[in-house]
N, C-alpha and C positions, 0 to 999 in steps of 0.2 A: 409691451411696457416692461422696463427693467424691474426686477424684483430680487429678493434675497432667497437663497437656497439653504434650507435647513439640512445639516449633515446628520442630525439625530433621528429624524423620522423620514428623511429623504424626500421631502415634498417642498414645493415653493411657497412663498407667501409670507414667511416669517424667518427671523434669524434663529440660529441655533440656540441662543441664550433664552429665547421665549418659547421653546418647544414645550408642548404639553407633557412630554415624557419626563421632564424634570420634576413636576409636581404630582403627576399620577403615573408612576412607572408602569409600563406594560411590557409584555413579552416583545422581543425584537420583531418588527414587522418583516414580512416576506418581501424582499426587494426584487422588483422586476426590472432587470437591466435593459430589456427591450423598451419598456415605457420610459425609463430614464434617458435612453439614447434618443428616442423620438422627442422628448421634452427638450433636451439640449439642442437638437437639430432645429427646433422651432425658434429657439432663442438666437441660434446662429444666423437664421435667415433675416433677423432684424439687424439693426445697426450694432456694431461691436466695438468696444474700446477697452483697453486694459485699465483696470482700476489703479489707484495710486500705489498700492502695495505691489502689485504684479508688474506695473510699468517700471518700477525701480530695480527690478530683477533682470539682469541682462540674459535672457534665455538663449538667444542665438549665440551669444559669446560663450555660454557654457557648453554649447554643442560642439565647440572646437577645443575644449580644454585638453591639455596634454599632461596635467598635473593631478588628475584624479587619483585618489588612494583606492587601490583595488583590493579584493579579498585576500590575495596572496600575501599582502603586506602585513596583515594582522597577526598571523602566526609568528612572524619574525619580530613582533613588537610586544611581546608579553610584558615588558617593563611598563607598558602603558596601561595595564590592568591593575586594579586595586585588589590585592588578595584579602584585605581586611573586610571590605564592603561588597566584594564581588561585583563591582561596577566599573564603568569606564572612567578613567582618570581624566582630569581637566585637559591634560596634554593631548590625549587621544580624542577627546570630544572636539578640541579645536581643529584637529586634522580631519576628523570625520565630518564635521559640519561646516568646513571652510567655505564650501561652495553652495551651501543650501539656502533655501528661502524659508525664513522662520515665519510659519503661518500663524502661530499663536496658540494659546491654550484652547482646548476643544470648545468649551462653552462660549468663548468669545470669538470663535472663528467666523469671519465675514466672507461669505461666498456670494458673489454677484452673478446674476444670470446674464448680464450684458458684457462680461469680461471673458474673453476666450480662454485665458489661462485658468481662471476660476472654474470654468466649466469642465476643463480637463481634470483639474484637481478634484472636483466633485465626483467625476465618473470613476477615477482610479482610487478614491479614498478607501482605506481598508475597513469594510463594514463589519468584519468580524470583531473589530475592537468595540463595536457598540453593545456587545453583550457584557463587556467588562465595566460595569457601572462604577466599581470601586475606584475612586480618584480619577474618573474619566474627565470630569469637568475641568480639572487643573492640569491634565496631561498635555504636554506641548508636542505639536506636530510640525513636521518640516517637509518641504519639497526638496528631495535629495537627488542630485545627478549621480549616475554610476556608469561604468563602462558596460556595454551590452553583454560582454562574456561573463560578467559576474553572476548572471542569472541562468547560466548554462550548467549542465551536469559535469562538463569537463573543464570547469573554470580553473582547476589547479594545474593545468598543462604548463609545462616549462616553455614559455614563449618569449622571445626577446621584446624588450620594451618598445623598439621601433615598430614592431608588428602590432603589439597591443594598442599603439597610438592610432591605428587605422580603424579601430572599432567605434561604432556610433555610441553616443551618450544617450542613455535612457533616463527617465525621470520617474520617480515613485514617491509616494507619501509614506513617511516613516515617523515613528516616535522614538525619542532617545531611550526611553525605558525598555521598549520592546527590543531594539537593537542590542542594548546592553545585556538583556537576559538571554537573547539568542546567542550572542557571542560567548558569553560565559559558559553556556551549555553545549554549544556546537564547536566553535573555533575551527570551522572548516568552510568549504566552498558553498555550502548550502545555505549560509546565512541570508543572502539577498533573496534566494528562492523562497525562504520562510518568511522574511520580513516584508517583501513586496509581492503582493498578490497580482496586481495589475500595474502597468506602467505605460508611458507614452514616449514617443521618439519622433525626431524629425523624419518626415517621409521621403522615400525615394522620389526624386524630381528631376526630370531631364532639363538640361540648360544651366544647372548650377554645379560649380566645381567645388565640391566639398571633400575635405581630406579624410574625414571619419565616416566612411561609407559602409563598412562591414556590419552586418546584422542590423540594418536600418529597418524601420517599419515600412510595410508596403500595403497597398489597398487590399481589402478582403471583399469579394463580391458577395451579393446576397445568396447566390447559389454556388454549389461545389464546382471548383475548378478541376475538371477531370484531366485536362492536359498536364497540370502540375502534379496530380496524383500519379499519373502514368510515368511522368519524368522521374519522380522519386523511386518508384518501383523499378524502373529500368536501371537507374543508377545503382540501386542496391543489388540487383541481379548481376550486373556486369562488373562491379568494382569491389564488392564485399566478399569476405572469405566464408568459410563454412559456419561461422557464428550465425550467419543470416540465411543460410540455405541448406536444407537437408535433401539428400538424394530421394528419388521416388522409391516408395515402399510397396511391393506387390501385395503385402498383407491387406491393402485396401480393396483389392479386386473382388474377392468372393462375396462379401456381404454389403459393401458400401454402395449407396445410391447417391445420385446427384440430380440437381434440378437443371434441366436444359432450359436456360433463360430465354432462348429464342423460340423454342417449341412450347414452352410453358408446360412441361411434364417431367415427372420423375423417371430417371433412366438408370440402368446399371452403370457403375463407374467404369469408364473406359481406361485402357492402359496404353501409355501413361496418360495422366489427366491433369491439366492445369486448371485450377479452380480457386474460387474465393470462398472463405468460410465466414459465417456470421456468429458473433457472440453477443448476446442480448439478454434482457430480463423478460421472461414470459409474463409474469404478473397475473397469472390465471386466465390469460386470453389465448385460446388455441385456435388454429385454422379450422374452419368448418370443412366437411367433406366436399371436395370439388371446388374449393376456393382458389386453388392454383389455376385451374383451367377457366374459371369464371372471372378471374381478376379481382377477387374479393378478399384477398389475404389481409391479415393485420398490417398496418401501415409500415412498421419497421421492416417486416419481411419483404413487402412489396417494394419498399425503397432500396432494400439490399439487391433486389433484382435489377433495379434501375442503375445502381452504382456498378454492379457487375458488368452490365452492358456498357456503361461509360468507361470502364477500364479495358474494354476490348476482350473481355473473357466470356466464354460460353457457359461455364458451369458454376453453380453455386451450391454449397452444402449448408443446409439449415436443419438442425436436429428435429424440429417439429414435423418436417416433411420427409426427411431422409432416414429417420430411425423409427422402427415400429413403437407405437405408444402403448402397446400391451406386451406383457412378458412373452418374449419368443426367443429362439436362439439367435436371431439377427440382432435383437436389442441387446442381449447379453454380450455378444461379440463386440458390437459397436461401443458399448459403455466401457469396455475394457481396453479399447484402442483410441481413446480420445487424444492421447499424446500423439499418435501417428496422424490422425485426421487433421489436427490443428498445425502440427509442425510441417506437414507436406503441402499445406495450402500456399498458393502464391501470395496471398495476403489475407488478413482477417479483419473484418469490419467490426469494431468495438463500439457498440451503441450505448453510450453512457448517459444519454439524456432520457428522462422519463422513467416511470415506474412499471411500465407494461409494454407489451409488444405492439400495441396500437398507437404508440406515441409518434412514430416516424423518425427519420433522420434529419437533423438540422441541415439546411442547405438543399434538401431534396423536396420532401412534402411539408416539413416543418420549418417555419420561419426562423432564421438565425437571429441571435442578438447582434444588432449592428455594431460595427466598429465605430468608435467615436472619432471625429476628426474636427480640427479647428484651425483657422488661419491666424498666425501671429507674425507681424512684420513681413507679410508677403510670403510666408512659408507655411506649409501644411504640417501639422503635428497629428500623428495617429496613435491610437492605443494598440498595444501588442497582445493584450489579453493575458489571462492567467496561464501559468505553466500547465502542462498536461496532468501532472500529478493532482493539481487542485480540481481539475475536472473529474478525475477518477475518484479521489478520496472523499469528495463531497457528494457522491452519487449513490443512488439505490443499487446500481450495478456492483459497486465495490463491496456491498454488504452481503451479496448473495454467494452461497457456497458453490454453485455450479460454475461460476465464472472464474474461479481461481485457476483451474487447469486450462481453461480456454485461453486466457490472456497470457499465461506463462508459456505455453507451448507454441503459441503463434510466433513465427520468426519475424514477420513483418506486419505491423498493426496500423490500421487507419482508425484513429480514435475520433469519433464524431462528437465533439463538444458542442455546446450551444452556440459558440461564436465562431468556430472555425474547425478545420480538420488538422489533427496532429498526426504526423508520421513517425512511428517508433519502430525501428528494427533493432538488431543487437549491436549495431555499429554506428547508427546515426539517429538524430532526433530533430525533425523539421516541423514547421507549422506554416499555415498560409500567411499569417500576419507578419512574419519576419523573413527578410530576403536573405536566404542562405547562400546565394550564388557567390557572394563575396565574403569569404571566411578564411583569410590567410593563415590564422593560427589553428584552424581545424577544431574549433570549440564545439561544433555541432556533429563532428565526425569522430569515429572511434579512436582508439579501440574501446569497445564496450561503452557506448554512450547511454547507458541505462539510467533510470531515474533513481529516486531516493527511496529510503525506508523499505516498505514491503516489496516493491518491485525489484529490489536488489536480489531477491531470492531467485529471480530468473537466471542469474549467473550459474547457479547449480543445475537448474532444470534444463538449461539450454547448452550446457557444456558437453564436451565429448565424453562418453562413458569412461569412467576411470575408477579404479579401486586403490588409488594411490593413498598411502597412509596419511598424507598431509591433509587430505580432504575425506575423512571417514564417511561412509555411506550413512551412518546413523545420524550425523550432523545434518545432512540434507533432509533426512526423514523427519527429524524433530522440528526443524524450522518450518517445513511445509505443513506439517500436521498442526502446529500451533496457529499458523495463519488461516488454514482451512476451517478449523473448528470454532473460530471466533465469528464465522459467517452464519447467516440464516438460511434456512431452507423451508419450503412450503410443506413438504411431506417428510415425515420422519423416516419413512421407508427408503429415502434416498441417501441415508447417512453414509452408506458405503459407496453407492453408485456414483455419486458426484466426485468421489476421490479415486475411482478405479483407474483413470488415465494416469494419474501421478504414481499410483502403486505399480502400474504396468511399466512405466519408465524406470522407476527405482529398481524394480526386479531385474530387468534386462540389462541395466547399466551399472548397478551398484551392489546388489545383493545376490548372494549365491543360492538362496532358497526361497520358496514361495511364502507369501504373507498369509497370516492366519486371522481372518476377520479384521484386517487392517493393521495387524501387528507383526513385526518380523521375529516371531517367537522361535522359529527353527534356528535362527542365527543369533538372536538376541533375546533369550527368554526374560532377561531383566527388563524388557520393554513393558512388562506388566506393572511397573511402578509409575506409570503416567498418573497425573492428577489434575483436578481443576483448581486454578488459583483461588485463594481464600475469598476474593471478591466476586466470584462466580457462584451463582446458584444453579447447580446442575439439575436437569430434568431427565427422568428415566425414559428411555425408548425401549419398551418391553419386547419389541420384535428382534432385538439383538441381545447377545449375552452381556451380563453385568461386567465381566472381566475385560471387555473391549471398550475403547473410547466410543466406538459406534453405537454403543448402548446408552449413551447419554448425550444430551444436548448441552452445549457449553464449551468454552474454550479449554483446551487441553495443553499441558506443558510437562516438561521434566525438569527437575531441579538440578540434575547433573547429567553428563553423557551416559549413554547406556553402558559403555565401558568406563567404569568409574576410575580406572587407572589412567584415563586420558583427561582427567580433570585439569583445567588450566589454573595454575597457582596464581593468586593475586601478586602484584609487584611487592617486593620486599618481604614476602611470606617465607617463612622457614619450615612450613609444613612439609611433612614427608608421608606420603601414602604408602602403606606397607603391603597392602594386597587385599583381596576380597576372597570370601569363602561363603559356604552355605547358599550357593547360587541355585535358584530354582531350575529344574530341568524339564524341558518340553518332552512329553511322552507321545501324545496322540490328540487328534481332533476328530469329532464324528463328521459324517458326511454333510450335515447341514451347518457345520461351523457354529454349532451352539454349545456343545459340551466339550470342555477342554480338560484333558488329563495331564497332570504334572506330577513330578516328584519333587517334594519340597519339605523344608523344615516347618513344623507347626508348633506354636507355643501358646499356652494359656496364661494370661496375665490379669491381675487384679488391679483395675484402674481406680484410683481415688483421687477426687478433685478437692484438695484442701490446702491452698486454693488452686493449685495447679494440677494438671493431669499427670499424676505419677504412677508408675508401674511398679507393682509389688509382686514378689513371688507368692503365688496363692497359698493361703493357709499360714502365712507368716507376716511379720511386720518389716521384712527386709526389702527396702526399696531398691529396685534394679536400675531405675533411671527415670527421666522425664520423657514423655511422648508428645510429639507435635503432629496435629493433623494437617495434611496437605502442606501449604507454606504459610499457615496462619501466623500472624505476629504474636499470638497469644497461646499459652500452653494450657488452656483450660477449656477447649472446645469439646473434648469427650466427657461424657457424663460418667459418674461412678458406676462401676459394674464389673462383671467378669466377662472377658472377651477372648475369643480365639483369633490368632493371627497367623497368616502365612508369610513366612520370611522369603522375600525376593532375593536379598543378598545382604551380607554384612561387610562393611568396610573397616579395616583396621588402619589407624594413622597415628602420627605424632605431630603435635603442633610445633615442635622444634626438636633438633637432633637428640638432645639428651633428655627429652620429656618423657612422661609416661605414655604407654599405649592406650589409645582410646578406641571405642567401638561405636560406630553408627550403624543401626540395623533398619533397613528399609523393609516395610511390612504392609500387608493388606489386612484390614479388619474384615472378618468373615461373619456371614450369617449362614444358617443351615436350613436346607429344605430336604429333610430326611438325611441321606448320606451325601447329598450334593451341596457344595458351598456356593455362596454368592458374594461377590465383592460389595462392600459398603463404601469404603474410603481407603485412601493411602495414609499411612503414618510413618513417622520415623522415631526410633527409640534411641535416645542419647544415654548410653550406658554409663553409670557412675564409675569414676576412676577406682581402680582396684577390683572391679567386678567384671564378670564376662556373662554373655548370653546364656552360657551353660548352667548358670545358677537357676534358671527357670525350667530346667529339665526338658530341652527341646527334643522333639521326636521327628525323625525323617519318615515320611509316609507318602503314599500315592493318594492324590486328591482329585476329585472330579469337580469341576466348576461350570456354572452355567450363567 
């Protein structure tokens, strides 16, 4: 029986306007896409007819449009943005929504279970909008057609219009407010990737002569298509350059072990060895002794064995079985060479589904979220699923510290999402739901078809070793450290271990000296001025020294480059950086990397909070300047008292050519345990004009820190 589908609670039986969530707001329910797909399939099995609204929309005609406005056009039409209101102007709205189907305001949306287009709209509707209750009821939604290449990472490619016209038309549900906000903040090719989480497209079908065939939707089987995965890997191995393939490294031989998936036993790594690696979330579930031989491994590891066989490979590397789980020389060596292990693998299985190792891989032992399909006017339309970033960023996998180096160093990745497998190498990005065989503009292929946001950091980690001044080593260090420290880990003792692979790569490719408890102090002693952003509440990890970020839980960042003279000036800025001095000097580190010895300037300041944290020369009423803790927006976070500070460095600058010289002093607030100092927090002193740090009688001395 036909019924109405509610978009607010995602259940049938009542219209959106009568949903109980309007009168008794509750937390957003957990939507089960598999249940939704099964529900819609049951309605499809019954008689289907387009509702009046959907019947008036020429869907098949839109699939052949040659006048769609694509993303590349927006940057050229800045005149169509309102600088006053930061919204789309009426002219741009008319162009943007010329071919859309106006669905209506959210609360009045009518979605019918017996209408095939309604069912597709229901399935791809952006559920993340349902958390935004502010003005949700009156927010207008549209079904918008857009060229398939607009949702690809390489959509800014310079491709002739006649080639663009060969790409399929996809359909997604958007709201004008969200697109407006996205465009005003992004103005780049990622807008459709951000605005449309899921979409549907006319399916590949024999016997039909369609002009727009490129990147059309194709059927996704309930189980993994190993032939397709092997095809992707073969294509990468044969046609991509060194971005996607590293040469064999004999460093693997002495200590690395592999799982022989045919014999089901752990063996020494042969030379050379073609193998698959697994990257996954342990979640506290470890393989029992003898589980490999007995066939009782956690499901994700067992499924990885199945996938390895399906790829025609004999060896699999899994940390739980191939690395000693107790402190041994083998474990220490393996932890320090994670970059080699993952970069040398033929491919890495990225298990992003589930929160533990007994979840399994979708399409192997775990059921997939089915692809939605519906027939309209004799043609099948299929969903293409979210982009791989959505699968990653919304997963437990993306929150874990250990997985950072694993996904970064992998050259070819098979990302097992709930609905399909995504293939991501450093030159291409494919998925099972989109037919990549017809791609005349090369939107799915390189160079560098990497994803958005955090994954762009792989450019640095996968590039060829270089100490070119245009890409300073410290930039790579700072960016990866920030990403790593915002992740979670089960055991505080792994604070350094889960980052050792990245440190190993940085050391051999970018830095000229070894790291000291995770910091490049021998080359950049200024690295001591790391800090936690003001919105982070750091937690002490006492097994590590206070002066290292490893000794604290919480995201770490730097306000400026380690080399302050490399600071990038804002546009139109007349600032002139004159130079730095009083830079801390690395002296020594003890064998356990606990006690650090440095030569540094030390000052004592009288901090008074009336109402701001102002620094006075002790014993006087002479104010030296204002101090700011970390990057706090307030200048009153330090309490009144007498404090000792270690100066990391001082920067002298002018805000304009004829202006006075100013001093910014980067410092660490210290506490003392006898004659050994401990780091409390990082502060910056903004010295008053006309004064210098020397007014506080700074002393250069040798300091031991722990």
